PLY file of the C-alpha trace (Angstrom):
ply
format ascii 1.0
element vertex 246
property float x
property float y
property float z
element edge 245
property int vertex1
property int vertex2
end_header
37.95 -74.36 -16.91
35.64 -77.33 -16.40
36.80 -80.20 -18.65
33.26 -81.62 -18.74
32.03 -78.47 -20.46
34.49 -78.80 -23.36
32.08 -80.20 -25.93
32.89 -77.97 -28.92
35.82 -78.75 -31.21
37.64 -75.81 -32.80
40.70 -75.97 -35.06
43.06 -73.11 -35.82
46.41 -72.53 -37.52
49.19 -70.44 -35.96
52.45 -69.28 -37.46
55.75 -70.32 -35.90
56.35 -67.02 -34.07
52.99 -67.22 -32.26
53.67 -70.85 -31.33
57.03 -69.81 -29.90
55.27 -67.25 -27.68
52.73 -69.87 -26.59
55.51 -72.37 -25.81
57.45 -69.74 -23.88
54.34 -68.88 -21.84
53.45 -72.48 -21.01
57.10 -73.13 -20.09
56.73 -70.56 -17.31
53.69 -72.35 -15.85
54.26 -74.68 -12.92
52.27 -77.58 -14.45
53.64 -77.18 -18.02
50.27 -77.40 -19.81
49.94 -78.76 -23.34
49.76 -76.32 -26.23
45.98 -76.70 -26.52
45.48 -76.17 -22.78
47.83 -73.16 -22.87
45.79 -71.61 -25.69
42.56 -72.22 -23.75
43.99 -70.47 -20.67
45.26 -67.56 -22.72
41.84 -67.16 -24.38
40.16 -67.20 -20.96
42.59 -64.58 -19.68
42.02 -62.39 -22.73
38.23 -62.58 -22.46
38.37 -61.78 -18.73
40.54 -58.75 -19.44
38.13 -57.37 -22.04
35.25 -57.67 -19.59
36.99 -55.60 -16.92
37.14 -51.83 -16.73
39.99 -50.23 -18.60
42.96 -49.10 -16.51
44.51 -45.68 -16.92
47.56 -45.79 -19.15
49.68 -42.68 -19.60
52.20 -42.28 -22.39
55.39 -40.28 -21.93
53.82 -37.29 -23.65
50.77 -37.46 -21.34
53.02 -37.56 -18.28
55.04 -34.55 -19.44
51.92 -32.50 -20.14
50.41 -33.37 -16.75
53.62 -32.46 -14.89
53.77 -29.12 -16.71
50.10 -28.45 -15.87
50.71 -29.29 -12.21
53.60 -26.83 -12.09
51.49 -24.20 -13.85
48.65 -24.71 -11.35
51.01 -24.10 -8.43
52.66 -21.08 -10.05
49.30 -19.43 -10.79
47.91 -20.53 -7.38
44.79 -21.93 -9.03
42.20 -23.70 -6.90
40.75 -27.00 -8.05
39.48 -30.30 -6.65
42.44 -31.90 -8.49
45.56 -31.75 -6.28
48.73 -31.09 -8.36
51.02 -32.63 -5.71
49.00 -35.85 -5.74
48.99 -36.05 -9.54
52.76 -35.58 -9.63
53.22 -38.32 -7.00
51.09 -40.64 -9.13
53.16 -39.97 -12.25
56.61 -40.13 -10.63
55.72 -43.29 -8.71
53.82 -45.03 -11.50
50.74 -45.31 -9.25
48.26 -44.62 -12.05
45.55 -46.61 -10.26
45.66 -43.96 -7.55
43.88 -41.48 -9.81
40.84 -43.76 -10.02
40.84 -44.24 -6.25
41.27 -40.53 -5.52
38.82 -39.22 -8.13
36.14 -41.90 -8.66
33.61 -39.23 -9.58
35.71 -38.24 -12.61
37.36 -41.52 -13.62
34.34 -43.78 -13.19
34.42 -45.35 -16.66
30.66 -44.92 -17.18
29.29 -43.82 -20.53
25.58 -43.27 -21.19
23.88 -45.85 -23.36
22.84 -44.38 -26.71
19.69 -46.50 -26.60
18.73 -45.05 -23.21
19.53 -41.51 -24.42
17.27 -42.00 -27.44
14.48 -43.34 -25.24
14.75 -40.45 -22.79
14.59 -37.90 -25.63
11.49 -39.63 -27.02
9.80 -39.64 -23.60
10.57 -35.98 -22.95
9.38 -35.02 -26.42
6.13 -36.93 -25.93
5.41 -35.40 -22.54
6.25 -31.95 -23.84
3.52 -32.39 -26.44
1.08 -33.84 -23.90
1.50 -31.02 -21.38
1.42 -28.32 -24.03
-1.64 -29.80 -25.69
-3.45 -30.23 -22.39
-2.74 -26.61 -21.41
-4.43 -25.43 -24.63
-7.62 -27.42 -24.05
-10.86 -25.80 -23.04
-12.22 -26.49 -19.55
-14.80 -28.82 -21.08
-12.09 -30.86 -22.83
-9.92 -30.92 -19.69
-12.88 -32.31 -17.75
-13.32 -34.91 -20.47
-9.66 -35.93 -20.19
-10.02 -36.18 -16.41
-13.04 -38.45 -16.82
-12.02 -40.57 -19.81
-8.39 -41.07 -18.74
-8.99 -41.71 -15.05
-6.93 -41.76 -12.87
-4.18 -40.13 -14.98
-6.32 -37.40 -16.54
-6.65 -35.42 -13.32
-2.94 -34.63 -13.07
-1.45 -34.37 -16.56
2.18 -33.74 -15.73
5.47 -35.51 -16.46
6.60 -37.07 -13.17
10.05 -38.20 -14.30
11.71 -41.58 -13.77
12.20 -43.84 -10.79
15.27 -42.57 -8.95
16.08 -46.03 -7.58
15.60 -48.29 -10.60
15.75 -45.91 -13.58
18.71 -43.82 -12.50
20.40 -43.60 -15.91
17.18 -42.37 -17.52
16.77 -39.75 -14.81
20.40 -38.59 -14.94
20.25 -38.18 -18.71
16.98 -36.25 -18.43
18.52 -33.95 -15.81
21.56 -33.33 -18.01
19.44 -32.56 -21.08
17.28 -30.12 -19.12
19.80 -28.49 -16.77
23.01 -28.49 -18.82
21.90 -28.51 -22.45
18.82 -26.29 -21.96
16.59 -28.78 -23.75
12.95 -29.35 -22.80
12.93 -26.24 -20.61
9.27 -26.84 -19.69
10.53 -29.43 -17.19
13.20 -27.20 -15.63
13.17 -27.12 -11.83
11.27 -30.37 -11.40
12.56 -33.17 -9.21
11.92 -35.77 -11.94
11.85 -38.63 -9.42
8.62 -40.54 -9.96
9.33 -42.77 -6.91
7.92 -45.70 -8.88
8.80 -47.60 -12.09
7.75 -45.68 -15.20
9.62 -47.09 -18.20
7.11 -49.79 -19.14
4.24 -47.30 -19.01
6.18 -44.74 -21.08
7.02 -47.38 -23.67
3.33 -48.23 -24.03
2.59 -44.55 -24.44
5.36 -44.15 -27.02
3.92 -46.98 -29.10
0.78 -44.83 -29.39
2.57 -41.48 -29.71
5.09 -42.43 -32.42
2.49 -42.70 -35.22
0.96 -39.39 -34.05
4.28 -37.54 -34.00
4.49 -37.02 -37.77
1.02 -35.40 -37.79
1.83 -32.75 -35.18
3.53 -30.18 -37.40
1.83 -26.86 -36.70
-0.70 -28.22 -34.20
-1.02 -29.57 -30.67
-2.47 -32.83 -29.40
-6.25 -32.79 -29.07
-8.30 -34.14 -26.17
-8.96 -37.53 -27.79
-5.26 -38.08 -28.49
-4.30 -37.11 -24.95
-6.88 -39.50 -23.55
-5.51 -42.30 -25.72
-1.94 -41.61 -24.63
-2.76 -41.40 -20.93
-4.82 -44.58 -21.02
-1.84 -46.37 -22.54
-0.06 -45.90 -19.20
-2.36 -48.49 -17.65
-1.11 -52.06 -17.92
-3.31 -54.19 -20.24
-4.15 -56.59 -17.41
-5.36 -53.74 -15.25
-7.43 -52.46 -18.14
-9.16 -55.84 -18.37
-9.84 -55.86 -14.64
-11.23 -52.33 -14.79
-13.45 -53.26 -17.74
-14.84 -56.27 -15.88
-15.54 -54.15 -12.80
-17.35 -51.53 -14.86
-19.27 -54.24 -16.72
0 1
1 2
2 3
3 4
4 5
5 6
6 7
7 8
8 9
9 10
10 11
11 12
12 13
13 14
14 15
15 16
16 17
17 18
18 19
19 20
20 21
21 22
22 23
23 24
24 25
25 26
26 27
27 28
28 29
29 30
30 31
31 32
32 33
33 34
34 35
35 36
36 37
37 38
38 39
39 40
40 41
41 42
42 43
43 44
44 45
45 46
46 47
47 48
48 49
49 50
50 51
51 52
52 53
53 54
54 55
55 56
56 57
57 58
58 59
59 60
60 61
61 62
62 63
63 64
64 65
65 66
66 67
67 68
68 69
69 70
70 71
71 72
72 73
73 74
74 75
75 76
76 77
77 78
78 79
79 80
80 81
81 82
82 83
83 84
84 85
85 86
86 87
87 88
88 89
89 90
90 91
91 92
92 93
93 94
94 95
95 96
96 97
97 98
98 99
99 100
100 101
101 102
102 103
103 104
104 105
105 106
106 107
107 108
108 109
109 110
110 111
111 112
112 113
113 114
114 115
115 116
116 117
117 118
118 119
119 120
120 121
121 122
122 123
123 124
124 125
125 126
126 127
127 128
128 129
129 130
130 131
131 132
132 133
133 134
134 135
135 136
136 137
137 138
138 139
139 140
140 141
141 142
142 143
143 144
144 145
145 146
146 147
147 148
148 149
149 150
150 151
151 152
152 153
153 154
154 155
155 156
156 157
157 158
158 159
159 160
160 161
161 162
162 163
163 164
164 165
165 166
166 167
167 168
168 169
169 170
170 171
171 172
172 173
173 174
174 175
175 176
176 177
177 178
178 179
179 180
180 181
181 182
182 183
183 184
184 185
185 186
186 187
187 188
188 189
189 190
190 191
191 192
192 193
193 194
194 195
195 196
196 197
197 198
198 199
199 200
200 201
201 202
202 203
203 204
204 205
205 206
206 207
207 208
208 209
209 210
210 211
211 212
212 213
213 214
214 215
215 216
216 217
217 218
218 219
219 220
220 221
221 222
222 223
223 224
224 225
225 226
226 227
227 228
228 229
229 230
230 231
231 232
232 233
233 234
234 235
235 236
236 237
237 238
238 239
239 240
240 241
241 242
242 243
243 244
244 245
């Protein structure tokens, strides 16, 4: 820790048992730090630990269940990507880290963000309404959308998310569509837009959200679709386009 950065004073009270643990810890350090320095180091270590990924910890009951399952797998000659012999070696040897190394696709520690999930659902819901509403338009109204929402009005179709920079959004969308059978209108699509989309979708959602409560029993009309598609265009580009047309 940089001593020059220690500008904040903080006081705390500890009971005697905690102080004994602190003193025992600092007594094991080669430079025998003071109590305050020992506490600072322990706080740093604790914060670093909470920022790292959690390690696999198996209780005795977990180990027993896993060993029994491994034996059952062999007895029934079941086939699986999980190797019973390897799992047993991990448990008997205490090499729990080996499970993460062997099966990174299963024990990756990732959990989808609820905020991203909510955003993906909103985007899919919006595009579901847009595509359905556009399909119900007359040819005259479709031509109007193509003209008034240029260049987006000529191809009114959800293109997905950027596979390189919006991977979590795309993975969640795939899971919703392919595994949960939600938003089936998008089934079979690649859903890789090959370009950033989130900012444009957020602009569209700011327009769609007030409309959403009015859509019970009806579809989007041509004017609403035009408004939503035009929201895709960045405001600066809209200004440039207006100047060019002017």
